[in-house]
Residue frames relative to the residue before (quaternion, step in Angstrom):
aa qw qx qy qz dx dy dz
M 1.0000 0.0000 0.0000 0.0000 0.00 0.00 0.00
L 0.6422 0.5269 -0.3185 0.4567 3.53 1.03 -0.83
K 0.6356 0.5346 -0.3240 0.4530 3.58 1.05 -0.85
L 0.6363 0.5334 -0.3241 0.4534 3.55 0.99 -0.86
K 0.6664 0.4974 -0.3049 0.4643 3.56 0.90 -0.93
R 0.6455 0.5297 -0.3206 0.4472 3.55 1.00 -0.87
R 0.6569 0.4997 -0.3115 0.4710 3.57 0.96 -0.86
T 0.6358 0.5295 -0.3266 0.4568 3.55 1.00 -0.83
F 0.6577 0.5137 -0.3036 0.4596 3.54 1.00 -0.89
L 0.6618 0.5056 -0.3023 0.4637 3.56 0.96 -0.92
G 0.6467 0.5209 -0.3168 0.4584 3.56 1.00 -0.82
A 0.6567 0.5063 -0.3094 0.4654 3.55 0.97 -0.85
T 0.6367 0.5310 -0.3227 0.4567 3.54 1.06 -0.85
A 0.6595 0.5076 -0.3043 0.4635 3.58 0.94 -0.91
L 0.6474 0.5169 -0.3138 0.4638 3.55 0.99 -0.86
A 0.6538 0.5100 -0.3150 0.4618 3.56 0.98 -0.85
A 0.6479 0.5181 -0.3190 0.4584 3.57 1.01 -0.84
T 0.6486 0.5118 -0.3099 0.4704 3.57 0.99 -0.89
G 0.6528 0.5161 -0.3068 0.4620 3.53 0.97 -0.87
G 0.6349 0.5314 -0.3257 0.4566 3.56 1.09 -0.78
R 0.6548 0.5038 -0.3164 0.4661 3.57 0.97 -0.85
T 0.6401 0.5297 -0.3226 0.4536 3.57 1.00 -0.84
A 0.6560 0.5112 -0.3109 0.4602 3.55 0.95 -0.91
R 0.6641 0.4982 -0.3137 0.4608 3.56 0.94 -0.87
A 0.6319 0.5296 -0.3317 0.4585 3.58 1.03 -0.76
Q 0.6626 0.5073 -0.3090 0.4562 3.56 0.99 -0.82
D 0.6853 0.4715 -0.2746 0.4824 3.59 1.17 -0.60
F 0.4538 0.7292 -0.4223 0.2896 3.57 1.28 -0.21
P 0.6445 -0.3153 -0.6964 -0.0122 1.54 -1.73 1.85
D 0.1804 -0.7895 0.5775 0.1028 3.56 -1.03 0.75
R 0.7407 0.1999 -0.1906 0.6124 3.58 1.30 0.38
P 0.7030 -0.4812 0.2970 0.4313 3.63 -1.18 0.31
I 0.3235 -0.7182 0.5921 0.1700 3.54 -1.23 0.73
R 0.2701 -0.7469 0.5871 0.1566 3.56 -1.01 0.86
L 0.1345 -0.7851 0.6033 0.0403 3.57 -0.72 1.15
V 0.2092 -0.8146 0.5340 0.0867 3.57 -0.29 1.29
L 0.1152 -0.7588 0.6403 0.0318 3.54 -0.94 1.04
P 0.2636 -0.8538 0.4293 0.1314 3.61 -0.19 1.26
Y 0.6441 0.4521 -0.3380 0.5162 3.57 1.13 0.69
A 0.6301 -0.5131 0.4152 0.4091 3.54 -1.31 0.23
P 0.6310 -0.5378 0.3883 0.4023 3.59 -1.17 0.45
G 0.6902 0.5248 -0.3550 0.3495 3.53 -1.22 0.58
G 0.6787 0.4875 -0.3010 0.4595 3.59 1.15 -0.44
A 0.7511 -0.3985 0.2817 0.4446 3.54 -1.36 -0.06
V 0.6410 0.5182 -0.3374 0.4548 3.60 0.93 -0.83
D 0.6477 0.5182 -0.3122 0.4632 3.56 0.97 -0.87
F 0.6794 0.4955 -0.2963 0.4529 3.58 0.86 -0.97
V 0.6976 0.4634 -0.2809 0.4686 3.58 0.77 -1.03
G 0.6244 0.5475 -0.3409 0.4406 3.59 0.99 -0.81
R 0.6834 0.4807 -0.2885 0.4676 3.57 0.94 -0.83
V 0.5950 0.5504 -0.3590 0.4629 3.58 1.09 -0.65
F 0.7042 0.4519 -0.2671 0.4781 3.56 0.86 -0.97
A 0.6195 0.5529 -0.3544 0.4300 3.60 0.97 -0.75
Q 0.6646 0.5074 -0.3085 0.4535 3.58 0.91 -0.88
S 0.7087 0.4508 -0.2679 0.4719 3.57 0.88 -0.95
L 0.6300 0.5206 -0.3393 0.4658 3.62 1.04 -0.67
T 0.5852 0.5696 -0.3661 0.4462 3.58 1.10 -0.66
E 0.6724 0.4818 -0.2892 0.4818 3.56 0.98 -0.85
G 0.7125 0.4788 -0.2695 0.4364 3.58 0.87 -0.95
L 0.7323 0.4064 -0.2270 0.4971 3.58 1.00 -0.82
R 0.2931 -0.7694 0.5037 0.2615 3.56 1.28 -0.37
Q 0.6351 0.4172 -0.3399 0.5542 3.50 1.06 0.91
S 0.5577 -0.6388 0.4083 0.3378 3.58 -0.96 0.82
V 0.0941 -0.7337 0.6705 0.0570 3.53 -1.08 0.88
V 0.0976 -0.8410 0.5317 -0.0241 3.54 -0.28 1.35
T 0.3229 -0.7523 0.5412 0.1922 3.59 -0.78 1.02
E 0.0531 -0.7770 0.6273 0.0079 3.54 -1.19 0.70
N 0.2612 -0.7717 0.5635 0.1369 3.58 -0.61 1.15
R 0.0422 0.7705 -0.6329 0.0631 3.56 -0.77 1.12
A 0.0307 -0.8529 0.5200 -0.0355 3.54 0.30 1.33
G 0.4557 0.6924 -0.5063 0.2378 3.53 -1.30 0.39
A 0.8650 0.0864 -0.0822 0.4873 3.54 -1.13 0.81
G 0.6635 -0.5483 0.3122 0.4021 3.57 0.91 0.88
G 0.7613 -0.3520 0.1867 0.5115 3.57 1.05 0.76
V 0.5148 0.6773 -0.4115 0.3271 3.60 1.22 -0.31
V 0.6396 0.5521 -0.3398 0.4131 3.60 0.90 -0.88
G 0.7064 0.4558 -0.2662 0.4717 3.58 0.82 -0.97
A 0.6447 0.5225 -0.3211 0.4563 3.57 0.98 -0.83
D 0.6658 0.4980 -0.3058 0.4640 3.58 0.93 -0.86
F 0.6028 0.5624 -0.3535 0.4421 3.58 1.05 -0.71
V 0.6920 0.4562 -0.2753 0.4871 3.58 0.92 -0.90
A 0.6096 0.5658 -0.3522 0.4291 3.60 1.00 -0.78
K 0.7515 0.3859 -0.1990 0.4968 3.59 1.06 -0.77
A 0.4857 0.6729 -0.4305 0.3549 3.59 1.28 0.05
A 0.6490 -0.4967 0.3935 0.4209 3.56 -1.26 0.32
P 0.3911 -0.7490 0.4870 0.2212 3.61 -0.84 0.95
D 0.3713 0.7460 -0.4673 0.2954 3.55 0.68 1.14
G 0.5912 -0.6088 0.3543 0.3928 3.58 1.28 0.08
Y 0.6177 0.5814 -0.3500 0.3974 3.58 1.22 -0.15
T 0.7055 0.2735 -0.2512 0.6037 3.56 1.33 0.16
Q 0.0284 0.8185 -0.5662 0.0931 3.56 -0.52 1.23
L 0.3071 -0.7629 0.5544 0.1276 3.55 -1.29 0.43
V 0.1035 -0.7210 0.6795 0.0882 3.53 -1.15 0.80
I 0.1310 0.8099 -0.5525 0.1473 3.58 -0.62 1.11
D 0.4412 -0.6892 0.5283 0.2266 3.52 -1.33 0.50
P 0.7810 -0.3485 0.2086 0.4744 3.65 -1.17 -0.19
A 0.4419 0.6862 -0.4668 0.3405 3.62 1.21 -0.16
L 0.5483 0.6282 -0.3912 0.3895 3.59 1.12 -0.61
V 0.7830 0.3153 -0.1599 0.5119 3.58 0.87 -0.95
I 0.6024 0.5578 -0.3578 0.4449 3.60 1.24 -0.23
N 0.6557 0.5784 -0.3208 0.3642 3.59 0.83 -1.00
P 0.6471 0.5295 -0.3611 0.4130 3.66 0.85 -0.70
S 0.6959 0.4331 -0.2727 0.5037 3.60 1.15 -0.52
L 0.6884 0.5089 -0.2601 0.4466 3.55 1.19 -0.56
Q 0.7677 0.3363 -0.1664 0.5195 3.55 0.97 -0.89
A 0.6154 -0.5920 0.3809 0.3546 3.54 -1.13 0.73
R 0.8039 -0.0222 0.0378 0.5931 3.57 1.00 -0.77
V 0.0519 -0.7681 0.6383 0.0032 3.55 -0.83 1.06
P 0.4247 -0.7717 0.4155 0.2267 3.62 -0.67 1.04
Y 0.7059 0.3854 -0.2793 0.5246 3.59 1.22 0.13
D 0.3039 -0.6969 0.6107 0.2217 3.54 -1.32 0.32
V 0.4950 -0.7027 0.4212 0.2895 3.55 -0.59 1.16
F 0.7927 0.3581 -0.1602 0.4666 3.56 0.83 -1.00
R 0.6784 0.4728 -0.2956 0.4783 3.59 1.20 -0.33
D 0.7833 0.4052 -0.1691 0.4399 3.58 0.99 -0.88
F 0.7569 0.3271 -0.1968 0.5305 3.61 1.23 -0.14
R 0.1817 -0.7039 0.6638 0.1756 3.50 -1.41 0.31
P 0.3295 -0.7410 0.5410 0.2228 3.63 -0.70 0.95
V 0.2904 -0.7258 0.5961 0.1832 3.55 -1.17 0.67
S 0.7498 -0.2659 0.2003 0.5718 3.58 0.87 -0.95
I 0.4164 -0.5826 0.6062 0.3460 3.52 -1.35 0.24
L 0.3303 -0.7948 0.4821 0.1637 3.56 -0.55 1.18
T 0.8247 -0.0171 0.0853 0.5588 3.54 0.75 -1.09
S 0.2122 -0.7218 0.6379 0.1645 3.50 -1.37 0.30
S 0.0636 0.7816 -0.6189 0.0452 3.54 -1.09 0.73
P 0.2944 -0.7549 0.5524 0.1955 3.60 -0.54 1.07
L 0.4470 -0.6072 0.5620 0.3401 3.51 -1.33 0.14
V 0.2718 -0.7353 0.5874 0.2010 3.55 -1.27 0.21
L 0.3570 -0.7129 0.5659 0.2097 3.57 -0.95 0.95
V 0.0103 0.7983 -0.5997 0.0545 3.55 -0.58 1.20
V 0.1548 -0.7874 0.5936 0.0615 3.54 -1.10 0.76
S 0.6457 -0.4903 0.4120 0.4158 3.52 -1.33 0.28
P 0.4893 -0.6819 0.4506 0.3044 3.61 -0.87 0.85
D 0.5789 0.5931 -0.3761 0.4143 3.60 1.25 -0.26
L 0.5857 0.5876 -0.3813 0.4078 3.60 1.17 -0.39
P 0.3947 -0.7414 0.4942 0.2244 3.60 -0.89 0.88
V 0.4778 0.6531 -0.4472 0.3811 3.59 0.74 1.06
R 0.1428 -0.7930 0.5889 0.0629 3.53 -1.16 0.73
S 0.7629 0.2568 -0.1605 0.5712 3.59 1.27 0.02
V 0.6536 -0.5008 0.3899 0.4121 3.54 -1.29 0.30
A 0.6439 0.5330 -0.3260 0.4416 3.59 0.94 -0.87
E 0.6617 0.4929 -0.3091 0.4730 3.58 0.94 -0.84
F 0.6582 0.5104 -0.3132 0.4561 3.57 0.97 -0.80
V 0.6341 0.5235 -0.3337 0.4611 3.60 0.96 -0.82
A 0.6547 0.5144 -0.3123 0.4574 3.58 0.92 -0.90
L 0.6685 0.4967 -0.2962 0.4676 3.57 0.96 -0.87
A 0.6662 0.5086 -0.3020 0.4542 3.57 0.94 -0.90
K 0.6653 0.4927 -0.3059 0.4702 3.59 0.98 -0.79
A 0.6534 0.5027 -0.3134 0.4714 3.57 1.15 -0.57
N 0.7358 0.3302 -0.1960 0.5579 3.57 1.28 -0.33
R 0.0115 -0.8533 0.5209 -0.0217 3.57 0.88 0.99
S 0.8528 0.1426 -0.1561 0.4776 3.51 -1.10 0.96
R 0.6237 0.5483 -0.3545 0.4298 3.61 1.20 0.00
Y 0.6923 0.4713 -0.2743 0.4726 3.58 1.20 -0.42
S 0.0902 -0.7813 0.6166 0.0359 3.54 -1.18 0.65
Y 0.2087 -0.7775 0.5810 0.1198 3.54 -1.24 0.42
A 0.3964 -0.7418 0.5091 0.1827 3.53 -1.12 0.81
S 0.0497 0.7583 -0.6499 -0.0062 3.53 -1.28 0.52
A 0.5654 -0.6013 0.4447 0.3478 3.56 -1.30 0.16
G 0.8204 -0.1677 0.0744 0.5415 3.60 1.19 0.26
V 0.6195 -0.5466 0.4200 0.3757 3.53 -1.28 0.46
G 0.8181 0.2523 -0.2020 0.4756 3.54 -0.93 0.96
T 0.4919 0.6282 -0.4527 0.3980 3.58 1.24 0.01
T 0.6582 -0.5205 0.3608 0.4070 3.56 -1.19 0.43
P 0.6416 0.5037 -0.3471 0.4628 3.67 0.93 -0.70
H 0.6123 0.5336 -0.3528 0.4646 3.61 1.03 -0.68
L 0.7077 0.4595 -0.2736 0.4617 3.58 0.79 -1.00
A 0.5960 0.5415 -0.3650 0.4673 3.58 1.12 -0.58
G 0.6406 0.5199 -0.3193 0.4663 3.58 1.05 -0.75
E 0.6388 0.5092 -0.3177 0.4813 3.58 1.05 -0.77
M 0.6295 0.5299 -0.3275 0.4644 3.57 1.01 -0.81
F 0.6452 0.5231 -0.3094 0.4631 3.57 0.98 -0.90
A 0.6703 0.5044 -0.3013 0.4533 3.58 0.87 -0.95
M 0.6834 0.4845 -0.2895 0.4631 3.58 0.93 -0.88
R 0.6812 0.4989 -0.2915 0.4496 3.57 0.98 -0.85
T 0.7646 0.3783 -0.1985 0.4826 3.61 1.00 -0.76
G 0.4448 -0.6849 0.4667 0.3395 3.60 1.16 -0.47
C 0.4361 0.6746 -0.4747 0.3598 3.57 1.27 0.29
E 0.3023 -0.7588 0.5502 0.1736 3.59 -0.93 0.86
A 0.1107 0.8320 -0.5319 0.1121 3.56 0.64 1.12
T 0.3590 -0.7316 0.5476 0.1897 3.55 -1.12 0.78
H 0.3678 -0.7274 0.5386 0.2133 3.56 -0.89 0.95
V 0.0659 -0.7781 0.6245 0.0151 3.57 -0.93 0.98
P 0.1446 -0.8160 0.5544 0.0769 3.62 -0.21 1.22
Y 0.1596 -0.7719 0.6108 0.0754 3.55 -1.09 0.80
R 0.5908 -0.5574 0.4359 0.3878 3.57 -1.25 0.34
G 0.7717 0.0048 -0.0046 0.6359 3.54 1.20 -0.55
I 0.5518 -0.6580 0.3938 0.3278 3.57 -0.93 0.85
A 0.5143 0.6448 -0.4254 0.3724 3.62 1.18 -0.37
A 0.6476 0.5038 -0.3181 0.4751 3.59 1.02 -0.78
G 0.6282 0.5311 -0.3284 0.4641 3.57 1.08 -0.71
F 0.6391 0.5182 -0.3240 0.4670 3.56 1.00 -0.79
A 0.6179 0.5426 -0.3510 0.4478 3.61 1.00 -0.76
D 0.6738 0.4719 -0.2950 0.4861 3.60 0.99 -0.79
M 0.6150 0.5356 -0.3526 0.4589 3.59 1.09 -0.61
M 0.6624 0.5209 -0.3133 0.4379 3.56 0.97 -0.80
T 0.6956 0.4227 -0.2740 0.5122 3.59 1.21 -0.45
G 0.5403 -0.6476 0.3849 0.3749 3.57 1.29 -0.12
A 0.4392 0.6978 -0.4622 0.3263 3.61 1.27 0.08
V 0.7423 0.1585 -0.1003 0.6433 3.56 1.23 -0.61
Q 0.4030 -0.7884 0.4242 0.1901 3.55 -0.85 0.94
F 0.8388 -0.0324 0.0529 0.5409 3.62 0.93 -0.68
S 0.0682 -0.7785 0.6219 0.0505 3.52 -1.36 0.17
F 0.2745 -0.6640 0.6540 0.2369 3.51 -1.31 0.42
S 0.0368 -0.8468 0.5274 -0.0583 3.53 -0.27 1.32
S 0.5491 -0.5162 0.5110 0.4133 3.51 -1.30 0.24
I 0.5786 -0.5892 0.4295 0.3654 3.56 -1.12 0.61
A 0.6298 0.5533 -0.3370 0.4285 3.56 0.97 -0.86
G 0.6881 0.5040 -0.2869 0.4362 3.58 0.96 -0.85
A 0.7893 0.3764 -0.1652 0.4561 3.57 0.95 -0.88
R 0.5252 0.7061 -0.4077 0.2438 3.58 1.06 -0.64
S 0.6927 0.4758 -0.3133 0.4423 3.61 0.76 -0.93
L 0.6520 0.5099 -0.3170 0.4630 3.61 1.03 -0.74
V 0.6256 0.5143 -0.3330 0.4830 3.57 1.08 -0.69
N 0.6730 0.5039 -0.2972 0.4526 3.57 0.89 -0.93
D 0.6994 0.4470 -0.2622 0.4922 3.59 1.15 -0.64
G 0.5223 -0.6709 0.3924 0.3509 3.58 1.29 0.03
K 0.4809 0.6818 -0.4279 0.3476 3.60 1.25 0.26
L 0.7373 0.1411 -0.1266 0.6484 3.56 1.33 -0.31
R 0.2908 -0.7431 0.5702 0.1952 3.57 -1.19 0.48
A 0.2564 -0.7724 0.5671 0.1264 3.57 -0.78 1.07
L 0.2065 -0.8081 0.5444 0.0896 3.57 -0.91 0.94
A 0.7947 -0.1367 0.1349 0.5759 3.60 0.99 -0.77
T 0.3200 -0.7032 0.5910 0.2320 3.53 -1.30 0.29
T 0.4831 -0.7288 0.4345 0.2161 3.56 -1.19 0.56
G 0.4701 0.6987 -0.4373 0.3156 3.61 1.20 0.17
A 0.6381 -0.5076 0.4111 0.4077 3.51 -1.35 0.09
R 0.7677 0.1104 -0.0909 0.6246 3.57 1.26 -0.40
R 0.6930 -0.4935 0.3243 0.4136 3.56 -1.25 0.33
S 0.4623 -0.6873 0.4963 0.2600 3.53 -1.15 0.70
G 0.5118 -0.6418 0.4798 0.3097 3.54 -1.07 0.75
A 0.6183 0.5502 -0.3446 0.4430 3.58 1.18 -0.49
F 0.7791 0.1250 -0.0614 0.6113 3.59 1.18 -0.65
P 0.0436 -0.8647 0.4996 0.0296 3.61 0.59 1.09
D 0.6702 0.5005 -0.3032 0.4565 3.61 1.16 -0.47
L 0.5967 0.5608 -0.3711 0.4378 3.59 1.23 -0.18
P 0.4262 -0.6762 0.5226 0.2967 3.61 -0.98 0.71
T 0.4929 -0.5786 0.5295 0.3767 3.52 -1.29 0.20
M 0.6535 -0.4843 0.3821 0.4386 3.57 -1.24 0.23
Q 0.6294 0.5309 -0.3363 0.4571 3.58 1.06 -0.71
E 0.6572 0.4940 -0.3083 0.4785 3.57 0.96 -0.83
A 0.6723 0.4944 -0.2900 0.4684 3.57 1.15 -0.61
G 0.6960 -0.5156 0.2571 0.4285 3.57 1.27 0.23
M 0.6316 0.5102 -0.3485 0.4684 3.60 1.25 0.01
D 0.2118 -0.8304 0.5070 0.0920 3.53 0.26 1.33
G 0.8296 0.2188 -0.1738 0.4834 3.55 -0.93 0.96
F 0.5299 0.6144 -0.4220 0.4046 3.59 1.24 0.03
V 0.2322 0.7551 -0.5670 0.2332 3.54 0.00 1.36
V 0.0489 0.7726 -0.6289 0.0719 3.56 -0.76 1.10
D 0.0630 -0.8152 0.5751 -0.0269 3.54 -0.64 1.17
L 0.2638 -0.7451 0.5943 0.1486 3.55 -0.81 1.04
W 0.0150 0.8440 -0.5327 0.0603 3.57 0.59 1.23
L 0.1958 -0.7298 0.6350 0.1611 3.52 -1.32 0.36
A 0.1461 -0.8105 0.5663 0.0338 3.55 -0.93 0.94
L 0.3011 -0.7046 0.6110 0.1987 3.53 -1.30 0.51
L 0.0144 0.8093 -0.5839 0.0619 3.57 -0.74 1.11
V 0.1872 -0.7373 0.6361 0.1294 3.52 -1.35 0.43
P 0.6402 -0.5214 0.3670 0.4285 3.62 -1.15 0.29
A 0.5750 -0.5556 0.4665 0.3782 3.57 -1.18 0.56
G 0.7313 0.3890 -0.3038 0.4707 3.54 -1.05 0.78
T 0.4520 0.6639 -0.4641 0.3736 3.58 1.27 -0.06
P 0.5247 -0.6750 0.4092 0.3188 3.64 -0.74 0.98
D 0.6221 -0.5647 0.4021 0.3638 3.55 -1.15 0.70
A 0.6489 0.5384 -0.3269 0.4268 3.58 0.95 -0.87
V 0.6481 0.5057 -0.3148 0.4746 3.59 1.05 -0.75
V 0.6404 0.5167 -0.3189 0.4704 3.57 0.96 -0.87
A 0.6580 0.5100 -0.3057 0.4621 3.58 0.95 -0.90
R 0.6485 0.5121 -0.3194 0.4639 3.60 0.99 -0.82
M 0.6743 0.4808 -0.2988 0.4741 3.58 0.92 -0.85
H 0.6319 0.5301 -0.3420 0.4502 3.58 1.00 -0.76
A 0.6585 0.5065 -0.3128 0.4604 3.58 0.91 -0.89
A 0.6685 0.4933 -0.3015 0.4678 3.59 0.94 -0.87
T 0.6390 0.5309 -0.3187 0.4564 3.58 1.03 -0.79
M 0.6638 0.4998 -0.3092 0.4626 3.58 0.92 -0.86
E 0.5985 0.5462 -0.3601 0.4624 3.59 1.09 -0.62
V 0.6492 0.5060 -0.3119 0.4746 3.59 0.99 -0.83
I 0.6564 0.5318 -0.3101 0.4360 3.57 0.91 -0.94
R 0.7043 0.4678 -0.2682 0.4617 3.60 1.03 -0.73
R 0.5289 0.6446 -0.4131 0.3662 3.61 1.21 -0.18
P 0.5126 -0.6611 0.4471 0.3165 3.64 -0.86 0.89
D 0.6625 0.5109 -0.3297 0.4374 3.60 0.96 -0.75
T 0.5623 0.5843 -0.3935 0.4331 3.59 1.17 -0.44
A 0.6576 0.5086 -0.3083 0.4624 3.56 0.88 -0.95
A 0.6559 0.5178 -0.3112 0.4526 3.58 0.95 -0.87
N 0.6645 0.5001 -0.3019 0.4660 3.59 0.97 -0.84
L 0.6832 0.4985 -0.2894 0.4484 3.58 0.89 -0.94
E 0.5831 0.5998 -0.3713 0.4029 3.59 1.08 -0.66
R 0.5719 0.6127 -0.3723 0.3987 3.58 1.17 -0.55
V 0.7626 0.2833 -0.1870 0.5507 3.61 1.14 -0.51
G 0.5927 -0.6240 0.3499 0.3699 3.57 1.20 0.51
A 0.5317 0.6217 -0.4067 0.4065 3.58 1.21 0.43
E 0.2257 -0.7482 0.6069 0.1444 3.54 -1.26 0.48
A 0.5037 -0.6302 0.4954 0.3220 3.56 -1.02 0.82
R 0.1867 -0.8147 0.5443 0.0721 3.56 -0.85 0.94
G 0.0053 -0.8290 0.5579 0.0388 3.59 0.23 -1.22
T 0.1058 0.7765 -0.6115 0.1091 3.55 -0.74 1.11
T 0.5536 -0.5303 0.4841 0.4219 3.53 -1.27 0.07
V 0.6703 -0.4795 0.3714 0.4277 3.55 -1.30 0.24
S 0.6832 0.4829 -0.2911 0.4639 3.59 0.89 -0.89
E 0.6224 0.5237 -0.3427 0.4700 3.62 1.04 -0.68
A 0.6400 0.5217 -0.3257 0.4606 3.57 0.98 -0.83
A 0.6444 0.5216 -0.3173 0.4605 3.59 0.97 -0.84
A 0.6600 0.5061 -0.3042 0.4644 3.58 0.98 -0.84
I 0.6364 0.5222 -0.3244 0.4660 3.59 1.03 -0.76
L 0.6391 0.5189 -0.3303 0.4617 3.60 0.94 -0.82
R 0.6595 0.5029 -0.3079 0.4663 3.59 0.94 -0.86
S 0.6657 0.5047 -0.3031 0.4584 3.59 0.90 -0.92
E 0.6668 0.4967 -0.2972 0.4693 3.58 0.94 -0.89
Y 0.6137 0.5475 -0.3385 0.4571 3.58 1.01 -0.80
D 0.6902 0.4821 -0.2791 0.4618 3.58 0.85 -0.99
T 0.6456 0.5383 -0.3191 0.4378 3.59 0.96 -0.89
W 0.7374 0.4177 -0.2417 0.4726 3.56 0.73 -1.07
R 0.5953 0.5597 -0.3748 0.4380 3.61 1.05 -0.60
K 0.6555 0.5058 -0.3103 0.4671 3.58 0.96 -0.87
L 0.6630 0.5083 -0.3105 0.4536 3.59 0.90 -0.91
I 0.6655 0.5108 -0.2996 0.4543 3.58 0.89 -0.97
T 0.6568 0.5013 -0.3014 0.4759 3.56 1.03 -0.82
D 0.6882 0.4917 -0.2866 0.4499 3.57 0.84 -1.00
A 0.7388 0.3989 -0.2272 0.4934 3.58 0.99 -0.83
K 0.3605 -0.7629 0.4692 0.2607 3.59 1.33 -0.04
I 0.2719 0.7640 -0.5274 0.2534 3.56 0.90 1.00
S 0.1237 0.7749 -0.6152 0.0758 3.56 -1.02 0.80
V 0.4352 -0.6533 0.5434 0.2975 3.54 -1.29 0.35
């Protein structure tokens, strides 16, 4: 009889706890949300995160406060969110580093697929292939021919080992047979300075980083890496249009919450995020960094993370890249 009562009590307690979680999820949000940006202020993740935080604050009628937690190429901030309470009040905006780092670094303290729930892919931004203006090339085909004729003499700049521009350069070298040397810089601005003097020949850059230099004629843009042409460079072909079938690199940004976050909270955040994505002022703000509002379903976002993880893992393994 005592066992029966104990089981009844435990069952009632569990039911009450479940009901409490459901009620709290339905009331979400009833206090400020922390949006973790895993890089120092000033970059694309920081800018886009702040754009969304401001608009989400208006849509949710609750403060969404950004917090920069930089370190280890995004690992510090991502791990902080992975270990946060799964209640929706700690969220993460991050770039492809989320799925690149586990293959690049010896040990990453989070599991991409076990520790997070995706809400949506927020934005897409292709890279742009830029070359030194001293090179006598005006197309990707001409550049490939020149690079192959100058084996081991050409190098490319990036903002660091394992960044998306670095991996795009490795993909280019492997796909074309060019033996280009990677030259990582602490910031891509220093790399651009060397490109302008001809010390470094090319780079796959974020659009935000390269656009003003391209417009001023200090760098020459040959193509962008998206699945379709970029609004920032509508006259430039994509790498695929330039003859490199399947060469698509997207500097996407995603919104994630800790695993275990209730479905109702994820659904509420997804709906609020899509409202922001559809706002005309969002598109105008994102255009400043060469990004386009995207928006996906939760399941589409999960599939994109898996596909990107597999793509970059294979490249990193094949090219024997490590930190």
